[in-house]
Structures are given as C-alpha cells and as structure tokens.
BAPAFI-875566 format. One record per residue: x, y, z of N, C-alpha, C in turn; residue number from 1. Coordinates in steps of 0.001 Angstrom, whole numbers. Last residue first. Layout:
<rs>
[r [X, Y, Z], [X, Y, Z], [X, Y, Z], NUM],
...
</rs>
This chain:
<rs>
[r [-13285, 38702, -8583], [-13796, 40004, -9080], [-15220, 40141, -8634], 99],
[r [-10795, 37323, -6432], [-12092, 37238, -7103], [-12595, 38618, -7497], 98],
[r [-7262, 37642, -7144], [-8437, 37910, -6288], [-9711, 37772, -7065], 97],
[r [-5210, 37380, -8902], [-5774, 36157, -8389], [-6980, 36382, -7508], 96],
[r [-4303, 39921, -9542], [-4839, 39107, -10630], [-5468, 37812, -10158], 95],
[r [-3278, 40876, -7010], [-4601, 41329, -7529], [-5179, 40438, -8655], 94],
[r [-1825, 38280, -5000], [-1708, 39290, -6028], [-3060, 39655, -6663], 93],
[r [-3299, 37794, -1743], [-2852, 37280, -3005], [-2687, 38424, -3970], 92],
[r [-4391, 38414, 671], [-3115, 39007, 353], [-2491, 38498, -929], 91],
[r [-6683, 36902, 867], [-6843, 38291, 484], [-5521, 38966, 231], 90],
[r [-6310, 33659, -715], [-6174, 34588, 440], [-6238, 36012, -23], 89],
[r [-8763, 31801, -2343], [-7583, 32621, -2534], [-7462, 33594, -1378], 88],
[r [-11047, 30326, -2323], [-10066, 30032, -1302], [-8806, 30860, -1423], 87],
[r [-12556, 30966, -4498], [-13056, 31426, -3210], [-12076, 31185, -2089], 86],
[r [-11228, 29654, -6572], [-11094, 31103, -6476], [-11573, 31623, -5116], 85],
[r [-9774, 26674, -5191], [-10636, 27425, -6079], [-10555, 28913, -5806], 84],
[r [-9733, 23931, -2932], [-9211, 25118, -3585], [-10227, 25725, -4484], 83],
[r [-8557, 20675, -2076], [-9536, 21743, -2031], [-8923, 22967, -2696], 82],
[r [-8379, 17197, -2309], [-7846, 18465, -2674], [-8929, 19500, -2491], 81],
[r [-8111, 14613, 166], [-8895, 15391, -805], [-8253, 16757, -1072], 80],
[r [-5519, 12239, 253], [-6137, 13431, 873], [-6892, 14224, -185], 79],
[r [-5881, 8870, -262], [-5660, 10139, -967], [-6335, 11283, -240], 78],
[r [-4388, 5950, 99], [-5239, 6869, 858], [-4892, 8251, 327], 77],
[r [-4308, 3155, -1993], [-3827, 4503, -1776], [-4850, 5269, -944], 76],
[r [-3270, -127, -2583], [-4212, 756, -1880], [-3564, 2102, -1670], 75],
[r [-3276, -2782, -4745], [-2545, -1569, -4365], [-3566, -628, -3759], 74],
[r [-3720, -6282, -4063], [-4240, -4948, -4337], [-3291, -3845, -3937], 73],
[r [-3102, -8882, -3525], [-2228, -8183, -4432], [-2658, -6750, -4741], 72],
[r [-5148, -9727, -1851], [-3785, -9731, -1351], [-2850, -8929, -2214], 71],
[r [-7904, -7436, -2280], [-7195, -8682, -2613], [-5798, -8576, -2032], 70],
[r [-10546, -6145, -282], [-9289, -5958, -1014], [-8696, -7344, -1233], 69],
[r [-13812, -4756, 225], [-12893, -5899, 118], [-11676, -5553, -631], 68],
[r [-14931, -2137, 2237], [-14495, -2541, 916], [-13492, -3705, 989], 67],
[r [-15493, -1168, 4734], [-16042, -2479, 4401], [-15545, -3011, 3039], 66],
[r [-14586, 1442, 4891], [-13897, 400, 5651], [-14310, -1006, 5278], 65],
[r [-15797, 2462, 1739], [-15082, 2774, 2939], [-14416, 1577, 3584], 64],
[r [-17177, 2295, -653], [-17589, 1405, 445], [-16834, 1646, 1745], 63],
[r [-16259, 3576, -2880], [-17343, 4254, -2097], [-17699, 3497, -827], 62],
[r [-12964, 3837, -3998], [-13981, 3014, -3383], [-15009, 3827, -2610], 61],
[r [-11470, 4531, -7057], [-11870, 5084, -5758], [-13079, 4295, -5227], 60],
[r [-9137, 2432, -8559], [-10512, 2834, -8490], [-10852, 3361, -7115], 59],
[r [-6450, 1521, -8349], [-6783, 2642, -9253], [-8231, 3112, -9237], 58],
[r [-6517, -443, -6374], [-6154, -796, -7771], [-6590, 272, -8756], 57],
[r [-8419, 1672, -4622], [-7971, 268, -4624], [-7777, -112, -6095], 56],
[r [-8382, 4579, -2788], [-8319, 4023, -4122], [-7717, 2635, -4015], 55],
[r [-10214, 6555, -713], [-9470, 5303, -744], [-9571, 4768, -2176], 54],
[r [-9917, 9887, 456], [-10470, 8979, -468], [-9599, 7705, -445], 53],
[r [-10628, 12119, 3066], [-9738, 11062, 2606], [-10539, 10209, 1610], 52],
[r [-12312, 13867, 4340], [-11346, 14445, 3437], [-10353, 13419, 2879], 51],
[r [-13876, 12276, 6074], [-14496, 12878, 4899], [-13491, 13428, 3879], 50],
[r [-12350, 9192, 7137], [-12550, 10655, 7296], [-13037, 11239, 5989], 49],
[r [-14171, 6216, 7166], [-13034, 6949, 6576], [-13354, 8428, 6719], 48],
[r [-15759, 5565, 10363], [-15777, 5697, 8889], [-14503, 6401, 8427], 47],
[r [-15856, 5717, 13123], [-16087, 4408, 12465], [-16139, 4469, 10952], 46],
[r [-15148, 8377, 13731], [-16491, 7883, 14018], [-16802, 6563, 13282], 45],
[r [-12631, 8358, 11361], [-13347, 9231, 12315], [-14746, 8639, 12481], 44],
[r [-9428, 7534, 10087], [-10770, 7095, 10487], [-11357, 8050, 11524], 43],
[r [-6859, 8486, 9564], [-7674, 7995, 8477], [-9129, 7766, 8807], 42],
[r [-5687, 9318, 11911], [-5602, 10217, 10780], [-6469, 9813, 9621], 41],
[r [-6068, 7178, 13586], [-6644, 8436, 13921], [-6668, 9424, 12790], 40],
[r [-4436, 5235, 12289], [-5886, 5105, 12293], [-6592, 6455, 12619], 39],
[r [-1774, 6110, 12870], [-2306, 6120, 11502], [-3809, 6098, 11507], 38],
[r [-1105, 5667, 15474], [-1482, 7012, 15097], [-2034, 7140, 13707], 37],
[r [1483, 3212, 15133], [450, 3860, 15958], [195, 5315, 15539], 36],
[r [2152, 1034, 13043], [2469, 2436, 13032], [1372, 3230, 13833], 35],
[r [1236, -1530, 13490], [2655, -1333, 13120], [3045, 138, 13313], 34],
[r [-1442, -1161, 14111], [-601, -2004, 14975], [891, -1799, 14728], 33],
[r [-2242, 372, 11948], [-2239, 968, 13299], [-1365, 146, 14205], 32],
[r [-2226, -1592, 9944], [-1325, -395, 9853], [-1148, 217, 11243], 31],
[r [-4304, -3162, 10859], [-2963, -3700, 10826], [-1890, -2619, 10627], 30],
[r [-6431, -1343, 10560], [-6124, -1907, 11877], [-4707, -2446, 11900], 29],
[r [-6346, -932, 7772], [-6083, 191, 8670], [-5725, -329, 10050], 28],
[r [-6997, -3552, 6926], [-5729, -2932, 6479], [-5343, -1784, 7470], 27],
[r [-9564, -3744, 7928], [-8501, -4642, 8453], [-7107, -4085, 8079], 26],
[r [-10813, -1783, 6281], [-10770, -1638, 7756], [-9696, -2530, 8383], 25],
[r [-10581, -2865, 3759], [-9862, -1621, 4052], [-9745, -1441, 5565], 24],
[r [-10113, -6452, 4143], [-10923, -5264, 3906], [-10089, -4001, 4211], 23],
[r [-8229, -8301, 4609], [-9241, -8649, 3594], [-10146, -7472, 3273], 22],
[r [-4710, -7901, 5053], [-6067, -7632, 5447], [-7012, -7907, 4314], 21],
[r [-1279, -6749, 5471], [-2315, -7813, 5165], [-3662, -7313, 5614], 20],
[r [967, -4602, 3882], [65, -4814, 5025], [-986, -5871, 4574], 19],
[r [3951, -3141, 3031], [3125, -4335, 2824], [2294, -4564, 4048], 18],
[r [4316, 299, 2050], [4493, -770, 3020], [3553, -1945, 2601], 17],
[r [5770, 3302, 991], [5100, 2096, 566], [5387, 1012, 1630], 16],
[r [7166, 5305, 2094], [6084, 5719, 1241], [5306, 4495, 698], 15],
[r [8616, 5817, 5311], [8275, 4843, 4223], [7087, 5368, 3406], 14],
[r [9106, 7431, 7457], [9438, 7931, 6131], [9085, 6997, 5001], 13],
[r [8038, 6087, 9629], [9494, 6255, 9581], [9929, 6647, 8164], 12],
[r [5329, 6486, 9593], [5885, 5214, 9023], [7368, 5273, 8838], 11],
[r [4699, 8962, 10425], [4320, 7846, 11307], [4904, 6501, 10825], 10],
[r [5449, 10534, 8360], [6137, 10778, 9640], [5809, 9650, 10647], 9],
[r [3702, 9852, 6369], [5035, 9235, 6357], [5823, 9521, 7644], 8],
[r [1338, 11112, 6064], [1392, 10036, 7060], [2795, 9429, 7221], 7],
[r [1690, 12963, 4063], [1222, 13457, 5353], [1234, 12406, 6440], 6],
[r [2291, 11429, 1802], [3365, 12131, 2500], [2942, 12653, 3864], 5],
[r [584, 8246, 1929], [662, 9604, 1527], [1705, 10363, 2372], 4],
[r [1743, 5097, 1046], [1507, 5968, 2214], [1634, 7408, 1747], 3],
[r [373, 2293, -564], [1117, 3541, -660], [717, 4432, 499], 2],
[r [828, -1161, -1], [-8, -21, -2], [882, 1209, -19], 1],
</rs>
C-alpha cells in the first residue's frame, strides 16, 4: 500500500508498506498495529474521514472500511484536494483575487 506524504512521519518515512487484510478496515487496523497514530488520521467515527479517499487498484472505493481488497491490491489513501477562487487569500496578487 502507498503511504501519503502526510502520514510518512508515522511510518518512519516509508512511502510504501506491505500490509495484510481482507478489507480496508483490516488494512487500517494492521497499519495501526505497526504504526500507531495512523488510524486516527484516516478514520473518524467508524468511517473513513471525509477528506480522505481510498483508491484500490486505481478505483476510488465508495464502500469505505467495508471494501474488500485482494492480497495483491494496491491501496492509496488520498487526501482530498480543495481550492478554487473562493479560497484565494486576500493578500494574493490582484490578478488572483475574485472579481
């Protein structure tokens, strides 16, 4: 599985680790056992945090923790991107400010 840069401080800098599990939830539990603190960053209230997407073998999964995974699956936890013209700070150059 691929570790996003925001979690690499918990995995001793590793950007890819091998983790067993039959579901995304089991993968996260096994990650937590090896790298304490990972679960808190990925799960909230028994569900994947709203700002995190889970991609399994290149497809974003809508099933969250219950999504089945294969032993050979590549899993990515992807932080959601935000932005747009409404998010431009007021100290931005004038050409970037909303009109």
